[in-house]
C-alpha positions in Angstrom: 0.2 0.1 0.0 1.0 3.5 -0.1 1.7 4.3 3.0 1.1 7.8 4.8 4.4 7.9 6.9 6.4 5.7 4.6 9.8 6.5 7.0 8.5 5.9 10.1 8.9 2.4 11.9 8.6 1.2 15.6 10.0 4.2 17.6 13.1 3.9 19.8 11.4 4.0 22.8 9.2 0.7 22.5 12.7 -0.5 20.6 14.8 0.0 23.9 11.9 -1.2 26.4 11.9 -4.5 24.4 15.5 -5.0 24.4 15.5 -4.4 27.8 12.8 -6.9 28.5 14.8 -9.4 25.9 17.8 -9.1 28.0 16.5 -8.4 31.4 18.0 -5.1 31.8 17.3 -2.4 34.2 15.2 0.3 31.7 16.1 3.5 32.4 15.1 4.4 28.3 11.3 4.9 28.6 10.2 8.0 30.3 8.0 6.4 33.1 8.3 5.9 36.9 8.4 2.5 38.2 7.6 3.3 41.7 4.1 3.2 43.3 1.6 6.0 42.7 0.1 8.0 45.9 -1.8 6.2 48.4 -4.1 8.8 48.6 -4.6 8.9 44.5 -5.2 5.0 44.9 -7.7 5.5 47.7 -9.4 8.1 45.2 -9.6 5.8 42.4 -10.7 2.6 44.3 -13.2 5.1 45.6 -14.7 6.5 42.0 -14.5 3.4 40.4 -17.4 2.4 42.6 -19.0 4.9 41.7 -21.6 5.6 38.9 -19.3 7.2 36.2 -18.3 4.8 33.9 -19.8 6.4 30.9 -19.1 9.4 28.5 -17.6 12.4 30.1 -18.4 15.6 28.1 -16.5 15.9 25.1 -14.5 18.8 26.5 -13.8 17.3 29.8 -15.2 16.5 33.2 -16.5 20.0 34.3 -15.4 20.0 37.9 -12.0 19.4 36.3 -12.0 22.0 33.5 -12.6 24.3 36.9 -9.9 23.4 38.9 -7.7 23.4 35.8 -8.3 27.1 35.4 -7.8 27.4 39.2 -4.7 25.8 39.0 -3.3 28.0 35.9 -4.7 31.0 38.0 -2.4 30.0 41.3 0.4 28.9 39.2 1.1 31.6 36.5 -1.6 34.4 37.6 -3.6 33.7 34.3 -7.4 33.6 34.0 -8.6 31.3 31.6 -12.2 30.2 30.6 -12.7 26.4 31.5 -15.4 26.2 29.3 -14.0 27.5 26.3 -10.3 27.8 26.9 -9.3 24.5 28.4 -9.5 21.0 26.8 -8.7 17.5 28.5 -7.0 15.4 26.2 -5.8 11.6 26.0 -2.6 12.5 27.0 -0.1 15.3 25.9 0.6 13.3 22.4 -3.2 13.5 21.7 -3.5 16.9 22.5 -0.4 17.9 20.2 -1.4 15.5 17.4 -4.9 17.1 17.4 -3.6 20.5 17.8 -1.6 20.3 14.7 -4.4 18.5 12.8 -6.6 20.9 13.3 -4.7 24.0 12.8 -2.0 22.8 10.0 -3.2 23.1 6.5 -1.9 21.9 3.6 1.6 22.8 2.2 1.5 24.8 5.5 5.2 24.7 7.2 5.9 23.9 10.9 9.4 24.8 12.3 10.5 21.9 14.9 13.5 22.9 17.1 16.0 19.3 16.8 16.5 17.3 19.0 12.6 17.1 19.4 9.9 14.6 20.5 9.6 12.3 17.9 5.4 12.6 17.8 5.6 16.4 16.5 6.6 15.6 12.7 4.1 12.5 12.1 1.5 14.9 13.0 2.4 17.7 10.5 3.3 15.0 7.9 -0.9 14.1 8.3 -2.1 17.1 8.8 -0.6 17.9 5.1 1.9 20.4 6.4 6.0 20.6 6.1 8.0 20.2 9.1 10.9 22.1 8.9 13.4 21.1 11.5 15.9 23.3 12.9 18.9 22.3 15.5 19.4 23.9 18.9 22.6 25.2 19.6 25.0 22.5 21.1 23.9 23.7 24.3 20.5 23.1 23.4 19.6 26.6 23.8 17.4 28.0 20.3 19.3 29.6 18.0 17.2 32.7 17.3 19.0 33.7 13.9 18.5 30.5 12.1 14.7 30.2 13.4 14.4 33.9 12.1 15.9 33.2 8.8 14.0 30.2 8.3 10.1 32.0 8.8 8.4 32.5 5.6 5.0 33.3 4.3 4.0 29.7 4.3 5.1 29.4 7.7 2.6 28.7 10.2 3.3 27.1 13.3 6.6 27.2 15.6 7.0 24.2 18.6 8.6 24.9 21.5 9.2 22.6 24.6 10.6 23.7 27.7 11.8 21.9 30.4 13.3 20.2 27.2 12.9 16.6 26.4 15.8 14.9 25.7 18.1 17.6 27.2 16.4 18.8 30.5 17.3 22.2 29.7 15.1 25.0 30.8 14.6 28.3 28.5 16.2 31.4 29.8 14.5 35.0 29.8 16.3 36.3 27.3 15.0 33.0 25.2 11.6 34.3 25.9 12.1 37.9 24.8 13.4 36.5 21.7 10.4 34.4 21.5 8.2 37.4 22.2 9.6 39.7 19.5 9.6 36.8 16.6 5.6 36.1 17.2 5.2 39.8 17.2 7.1 40.5 13.9 5.5 37.6 12.3 1.6 37.9 13.5 0.0 35.2 11.4 2.6 32.5 13.6 1.0 30.2 15.8 3.0 28.5 19.1 2.6 25.3 20.1 4.3 25.0 23.8 5.0 21.7 24.9 5.2 22.2 28.6 4.6 18.8 30.1 7.3 18.9 32.5 6.4 22.4 33.9 6.5 21.1 37.4 9.6 19.4 37.5 12.6 21.6 37.5 15.2 22.2 40.1 17.2 25.0 39.9 15.9 27.6 37.3 12.5 28.8 37.1 10.3 27.4 34.3 9.1 30.2 32.5 5.6 29.4 30.9 3.9 30.5 28.1 0.8 31.3 30.3 2.5 34.3 31.3 3.7 36.1 28.5 0.5 38.3 27.8 1.6 39.8 24.4 1.7 35.9 22.8 -1.0 33.9 24.5 -4.0 34.9 22.0 -1.7 32.7 19.4 -0.3 30.0 21.8 -1.4 26.6 22.4 0.0 25.0 25.4 0.3 21.4 26.2 0.8 20.3 30.2 0.3 16.3 31.3 -1.2 15.0 34.7 0.4 12.1 34.1 3.5 13.5 34.2 3.2 15.5 37.2 1.2 12.4 39.1 3.4 10.0 38.1 0.5 8.0 36.1 1.7 8.0 32.3 -0.3 4.9 31.4 -3.6 7.3 32.4 -3.3 9.5 29.1 -4.6 12.1 30.9 -3.2 15.7 29.5 -4.9 19.0 28.9 -4.5 22.1 26.6 -5.1 25.6 27.1 -5.2 28.5 24.7 -7.5 31.2 23.6 -11.1 30.4 22.8 -10.7 30.6 18.7 -8.4 28.2 18.8 -9.7 25.8 20.9 -12.8 25.7 19.0 -11.1 24.4 15.6 -9.2 21.8 18.4 -12.6 20.4 19.4 -13.8 19.7 16.5 -10.8 17.4 15.8 -11.1 16.1 19.3 -14.5 15.3 19.1 -13.5 12.7 16.1 -10.5 11.7 17.2 -11.5 10.5 20.9 -14.1 12.8 21.2 -13.7 12.1 25.6 -11.5 11.3 27.9 -11.4 8.2 30.4 -14.1 9.1 33.0 -12.5 7.4 36.0 -9.3 8.8 35.0 -10.6 12.2 35.2 -12.7 11.8 38.0 -10.0 10.6 40.2 -7.9 13.5 39.1 -10.6 16.0 40.0 -10.5 14.8 43.3 -6.7 14.1 43.7 -5.8 17.9 42.8 -7.4 18.6 45.9 -5.0 16.7 47.9 -2.3 16.9 46.0 0.6 19.6 47.0 2.1 20.7 43.8 5.2 22.2 45.2 6.2 18.7 46.2 7.3 17.6 43.1 10.7 19.9 42.7 12.0 18.5 45.9 10.9 14.9 45.1 12.4 14.4 42.0 15.6 16.9 42.6 16.5 14.2 45.0 16.1 11.7 42.4 18.0 13.5 40.4 21.0 14.0 42.6 21.1 10.9 43.6 21.9 9.9 40.0 24.4 12.3 39.4 26.3 11.4 42.7 26.6 7.6 41.9 27.6 8.5 38.4 30.4 10.5 39.2 32.4 7.6 39.7 31.7 6.5 36.4 33.7 7.5 33.2 30.4 9.0 32.1 30.4 12.7 31.5 27.1 14.2 33.0 25.6 17.0 31.2 23.5 19.8 32.6 20.1 18.8 34.3 17.8 22.1 35.0 14.5 20.1 34.5 12.2 17.0 33.5 13.3 13.6 34.6 16.2 12.9 31.9 19.8 12.8 32.6 22.0 13.0 29.6 25.4 11.9 29.5 28.4 12.2 27.4 30.3 8.5 26.4 32.9 9.8 24.1 35.7 8.8 26.7 34.2 5.2 26.7 33.0 3.9 22.9 33.6 5.3 19.4 30.4 3.4 18.6 27.4 5.4 17.4 24.6 6.5 20.3 22.3 3.2 18.6 24.9 0.9 18.5 26.3 1.7 22.2 22.8 1.5 23.6 22.3 -1.8 22.0 25.7 -3.2 23.6 24.9 -1.2 26.8 21.7 -3.0 27.7 23.2 -6.4 26.1 26.3 -6.5 27.5 26.0 -4.3 30.5 22.6 -4.5 31.5 21.0 -0.8 31.1 18.9 0.4 28.8 19.2 4.2 27.6 17.9 5.9 24.5 20.2 7.4 21.9 20.2 11.5 21.2 20.4 11.1 17.5 16.9 9.6 17.1 15.7 13.0 18.2 17.2 14.5 15.1 16.4 14.8 11.4 19.8 14.8 10.8 20.7 11.8 12.7 23.5 13.9 14.4 25.2 11.5 16.5 27.5 13.8 19.4 28.1 10.3 21.3 25.4 11.6 23.9 22.6 9.1 25.2 20.1 9.8 27.8 19.1 8.3 30.8 15.6 8.1 32.9 16.1 8.7 36.8 12.3 8.7 37.4 12.8 5.4 39.2 13.2 3.9 42.9 16.3 4.4 44.6 17.0 0.5 44.7 16.8 0.7 40.8 19.0 4.1 40.5 21.8 2.2 42.7 21.6 -1.2 40.8 22.0 0.9 37.5 24.9 2.9 38.4 26.6 0.2 39.8 26.7 -1.3 36.8 27.6 2.1 34.9 30.3 2.6 36.9 32.0 -0.3 36.0 32.3 0.4 32.3 
């Protein structure tokens, strides 16, 4: 058949997790926690599952949860949003991203993607009939604003940004936000898709959300994830925030793509939001980051800065000359620890001998994994 995505194969996360399983390796590749969820959330889930909430939720989401999201945005970012017209609950952040692109990008319109980038962006652009224009970030994973400005033309419709950034863990500086603001003001037809799923997982540097940039929020869609925040990635519950005019168009696609999101998960999150202390996320993951980094000091890997997310990049050039894909395979098969190669996040497959570990694991897993890594 004539494939709509001829160049797309099984993604690297699936491959590495399978390889880890096949060789009984410690899986620090795919970005999901291996520790239990909060007991309070378990209790809420049990309570909700025994109630009559097993049918379709409203298309936009549980009305109570929509209001709590708007309250959360108000308390966190001082932004007032209308829960009925400016918020949409999605089946995970990836579905929110896909639906947004499908709704807002027309045939032959260009979308700028900054590499290394999450692998769901480009396929969504292709399926929408658009053209992905992938531009490299600087070597330190900061935006190359001169390159971005030069790459915008009359066909450019959207810029996708991601901070805190996966896979690098970098957080955009205030100067980056100012450059973005100038760029958007200079190009009034440009839309912004801001992937902020790791917004609450930050360490020594503050995350600057697009929710706080009043001059461009009328052209911005912001993606968030309860799965990342509450350690329930398998629940696949996210949400997006944007102006009414854009959300209306996204809802048109959402209703035929998903219609509504899991009712029990929404009801449980609705109750759990009232019990959860969002300020607890930072110290929780900082402790894990610091543990992983301290344990890796005795290794031959060079650790790169990690300002946010639960990912740690390392340079292995002192260990091997293998390309990063082959090295990750060898690491899994021969040494018992799975990681993700960074080249797959780039259109050019640029190999800088850098790989990514996920430290959203229990302490025992991190200790066992680093013991193996320090022997290499």
